[in-house]
N, C-alpha and C positions, 0 to 999 in steps of 0.2 A: 550904470545901465546902458549908456551910449556905447561903451566899449564892447559890452556883451553883444549888443545888437550888431555892431560892426563886424565882430568875429563871426557871428551867424551869417551875415551877408557875405562875408569873405568865403566861408566854407561853401555856401550855396553857389557863389560865383565860380569857385574852383570846380565844383561838380558840373555846373552848366558848361564851363569852358572845356573841361575834359570830355564831356559827352559830345559837345559840338565838334570837337576836333577828332572824334573817333577813337580816342583813347579809352580803354576800359577803366571803370571806376576801381579805385583801390579796394581790395578786399579787407575785411576785418583783420585777417592775419597779416597782411602787408602793413596796415596802419600800426598795429601793435608792435610788429617787428621793428619798424622804423622808430617808434617811440622807445622801445626797449634799448635800442642802441644809443639813441640821443640822450635819454634821461636816466639811463642805468636802472631800469625798473627791476624790482624783485619779482620772483615767480608769483607771489601773492598778488602783486599789483597787475601783473600781466593777466592773470585769471580774471580779476575784477574788471579791468578795462576791456578785455575781450567780451565779457558779458554785457557791458554797457554798449559797446559798438554793435554787437549782435542784435540787441534790443532795438537800437536806433535803425539799423538796416531793415528789420522787419517792419517797423512803423513807417519808414519812408517808402518801402515797397507797397504797403497798404495804401498810403496816400497817393502814390503814383497810379495805382490801379483804380482808385476811387475817382480820380479826376478832380475837377474843381480848381480853386486857387491854391496851388501847392505852396507858393512863396509865403503867404501869410500863415499857412498851417505848419510849414516846416521850420520857420524861424524860431518859434518857441521850443520846438522839439530839439533843435540843434543847440539852442542856448542851454537847455536843461542837460543835454549830453555833455557839453563843455564843462558845466558846473559839476556834474557827477565825476567826470574824469579828474578835474582839479581837486576834488575832495579825496580821491584815492592817492594823489601825489603828496610827497613831502612838501613843506613850504619852499624849499630850494627848487625842487622839480617844478612845482606849480608856477613859481616866478619865471623859470626858464621857458616853460610852456606858454605862459602869457606873453612873454617877450617875443617868442617865435610867432605866435598868432598875430601880434601887433605888427611885426615886420612883414609878414605875408600880406596882411591887409593893406599896408602902406605900398607894397610893391604892386598889388592889384590896382590900387587907385592911381598909381603913377605910371602905369604902362602895361596893364593887362597881365601882370605876372611874369613878364619876360625879364630875364637877368640882363641888366644894362650896365 
């Protein structure tokens, strides 16, 4: 459970850093394209993951527009999205995905995501 919470915080942190630095957020198409190349996704997986990320984007946009404490509301949403994505992946892909998420989280904790 702690890992999942850390992953969610990591993703939220990346979003905040990207937004604060003026970089545009990655679109669903960009995210899925990167995943397709990294994890060798099938066309069926691409379709399912695209739908998952599209739904997350709509929900996040609704939260942003509603105001309030987005961090506590987004954390469970991001956790659920990560679990849905891992459910679509093969065990090998899911393991690689989890490893990448763990590495990103570690980089963020040890230097703000900069490559050192």
